[in-house]
C-alpha positions in Angstrom: -0.1 0.2 0.0 1.1 3.4 -0.9 2.1 5.9 1.8 0.6 9.2 1.7 3.0 11.7 0.9 4.0 14.2 3.3 3.1 17.9 2.7 4.9 20.9 4.5 1.8 23.1 4.7 -0.9 25.2 3.0 -2.1 28.6 4.0 -2.4 32.3 3.7 1.3 34.4 3.4 1.0 36.0 6.2 1.0 32.2 8.0 4.3 31.2 7.5 6.1 33.0 9.9 4.5 31.0 12.6 4.5 27.8 11.5 6.0 24.7 13.6 6.6 21.1 13.4 2.9 19.0 13.9 5.3 16.7 15.5 6.3 19.4 18.6 2.7 19.9 19.4 0.0 17.7 21.2 -3.8 18.3 21.2 -5.7 19.3 24.4 -6.6 15.7 26.3 -9.3 17.4 28.3 -11.0 19.9 24.9 -14.6 19.9 25.7 -15.5 20.2 22.1 -16.3 17.3 20.8 -15.9 16.4 17.2 -17.5 13.4 15.5 -15.8 12.4 12.2 -17.9 14.3 9.8 -16.8 17.2 11.4 -13.0 16.5 10.7 -14.1 15.7 7.5 -15.6 18.9 6.4 -12.8 20.8 7.9 -10.1 18.2 5.7 -12.3 19.6 2.9 -11.9 23.2 3.5 -8.4 23.5 4.9 -8.0 21.2 1.3 -9.6 23.8 -0.9 -8.4 27.2 1.0 -5.4 26.5 3.4 -5.1 27.2 6.6 -6.3 30.9 7.3 -6.1 31.6 11.0 -3.6 30.1 13.1 -4.5 27.2 16.1 -3.7 28.7 19.6 -1.1 26.7 21.7 -0.5 26.9 25.2 2.8 24.7 26.9 2.8 22.9 23.4 -0.9 22.2 24.1 -3.7 23.3 21.3 -6.2 24.9 23.1 -7.9 26.5 20.4 -8.7 24.9 16.9 -8.0 21.3 17.8 -10.6 20.3 15.3 -8.1 22.2 12.2 -5.3 21.2 14.3 -6.0 17.0 13.9 -7.6 18.0 9.9 -4.2 19.2 8.9 -2.7 16.1 10.6 -5.0 14.1 8.7 -4.0 16.3 5.3 -0.5 14.5 6.3 0.8 18.6 7.0 4.5 18.6 8.4 3.7 22.0 10.0 1.0 23.8 11.0 0.7 28.0 12.3 0.0 28.7 15.2 -0.3 31.4 18.1 0.6 31.4 21.3 -1.3 32.1 24.2 0.6 32.9 27.5 -1.5 33.2 30.4 -1.7 30.7 32.9 -3.0 27.3 32.9 -6.1 28.6 34.6 -6.7 31.3 31.8 -5.8 29.0 29.1 -8.4 26.8 29.9 -11.0 29.3 30.5 -9.8 30.7 26.5 -10.2 27.6 25.4 -14.1 27.0 26.7 -14.6 31.0 25.6 -13.4 30.1 22.2 -15.8 27.5 21.4 -18.8 28.7 23.2 -18.7 32.2 21.7 -18.8 30.2 17.9 -22.5 29.1 19.0 -23.7 32.5 20.0 -23.7 33.7 16.1 -26.2 32.0 13.5 -26.6 33.3 9.3 -29.1 35.8 8.4 -32.0 35.4 5.9 -29.4 36.3 3.1 -27.0 33.2 3.2 -29.6 30.0 1.9 -29.3 32.5 -1.8 -25.6 33.1 -1.3 -24.9 29.3 -1.4 -27.1 28.3 -3.9 -25.3 30.8 -6.2 -21.6 28.9 -5.1 -22.6 25.4 -4.5 -21.6 25.1 -8.5 -18.1 26.1 -7.6 -18.0 24.7 -4.3 -18.9 21.6 -3.0 -21.1 20.9 0.2 -18.0 20.2 2.1 -15.8 23.6 1.1 -19.0 25.3 2.1 -18.5 24.3 5.4 -21.1 21.0 5.8 -24.0 23.4 4.0 -26.9 21.1 3.5 -27.3 20.4 7.2 -29.6 23.1 6.7 -31.9 21.8 3.8 -35.2 20.7 5.9 -37.1 18.2 4.1 -41.1 19.6 5.2 -44.3 18.5 3.7 -46.2 21.3 1.6 -47.4 23.4 3.9 -50.2 25.9 3.5 -49.8 29.4 4.6 -52.8 32.2 5.6 -52.1 35.4 4.6 -50.9 37.3 7.5 -48.4 34.7 8.0 -46.7 35.1 4.0 -43.3 36.8 4.1 -42.5 35.7 8.0 -42.3 32.2 7.2 -41.8 31.3 3.2 -40.9 27.8 2.0 -38.6 27.8 -0.5 -37.8 25.0 -3.9 -34.4 24.0 -3.3 -34.4 20.7 -5.3 -36.9 17.9 -6.2 -36.7 16.6 -2.9 -35.9 19.4 -0.8 -37.4 22.2 0.6 -35.7 25.3 2.6 -37.5 26.9 5.0 -36.7 30.8 6.0 -37.4 32.4 9.3 -37.0 36.0 10.7 -35.0 37.2 13.2 -37.6 37.1 15.5 -38.7 33.6 15.1 -34.9 32.2 14.2 -34.3 33.7 18.1 -37.1 31.0 19.7 -35.8 28.3 17.2 -31.9 29.2 17.2 -32.1 28.5 21.3 -33.9 25.5 21.1 -31.1 24.0 18.5 -28.7 25.2 21.1 -30.2 23.7 24.0 -30.3 20.7 21.6 -26.9 21.0 20.8 -25.9 20.7 24.2 -27.4 17.1 24.9 -26.2 15.5 21.7 -23.1 17.5 20.4 -22.5 20.9 18.8 -22.1 19.2 15.3 -25.5 17.9 15.1 -27.1 20.0 12.3 -29.5 23.1 12.5 -32.6 20.1 10.3 -31.7 17.2 12.6 -32.1 19.7 15.8 -35.6 20.9 14.5 -36.2 17.3 13.6 -36.0 15.9 17.2 -37.9 18.8 17.9 -40.6 18.2 15.8 -40.9 14.7 16.8 -41.3 15.4 20.4 -44.0 17.8 19.7 -45.7 15.3 17.2 -45.1 12.3 20.6 -46.6 14.7 23.1 -43.5 15.1 24.9 
């Protein structure tokens, strides 16, 4: 079996001065952010297409922010990776690691992203767009009252798929429910899957 050739590194020019050997770093053994295989697959394809565009953060040789990116780079057989160094205490490093992961869950896409993704799909795969497609929700036909039109819009995407667009106020409620479900099932679970589970609980009377 042929051995996959080593790749020194691929990324933005500004990060070249911060490269270190992958072998000199260790992943955080106490990393609280769970990455399923699909997360590594998507990250690997994103980095393969665009290169590393932001550094991972390291404290005393341990990756505290960017463990997923670090693992993806290793799977791409990079010998080097770009880092930034955190000089705080061990306690501060752990706090930063938690904050870095948590703050990502506090933001969400606005209603224009669906159209942009559709425009980009011919040139980029779903994985290269960060695993897009997890937002596609299979739904039956919905009859909307006149007063609801414009707030809850059903948009055709493909013969077997439909995408639902929500207003900012609606997503504030839905997003909060999705986040609670992710805290139980892992941050990688898609928005579509979360809504499916929430709907199933409602239908079952839970």
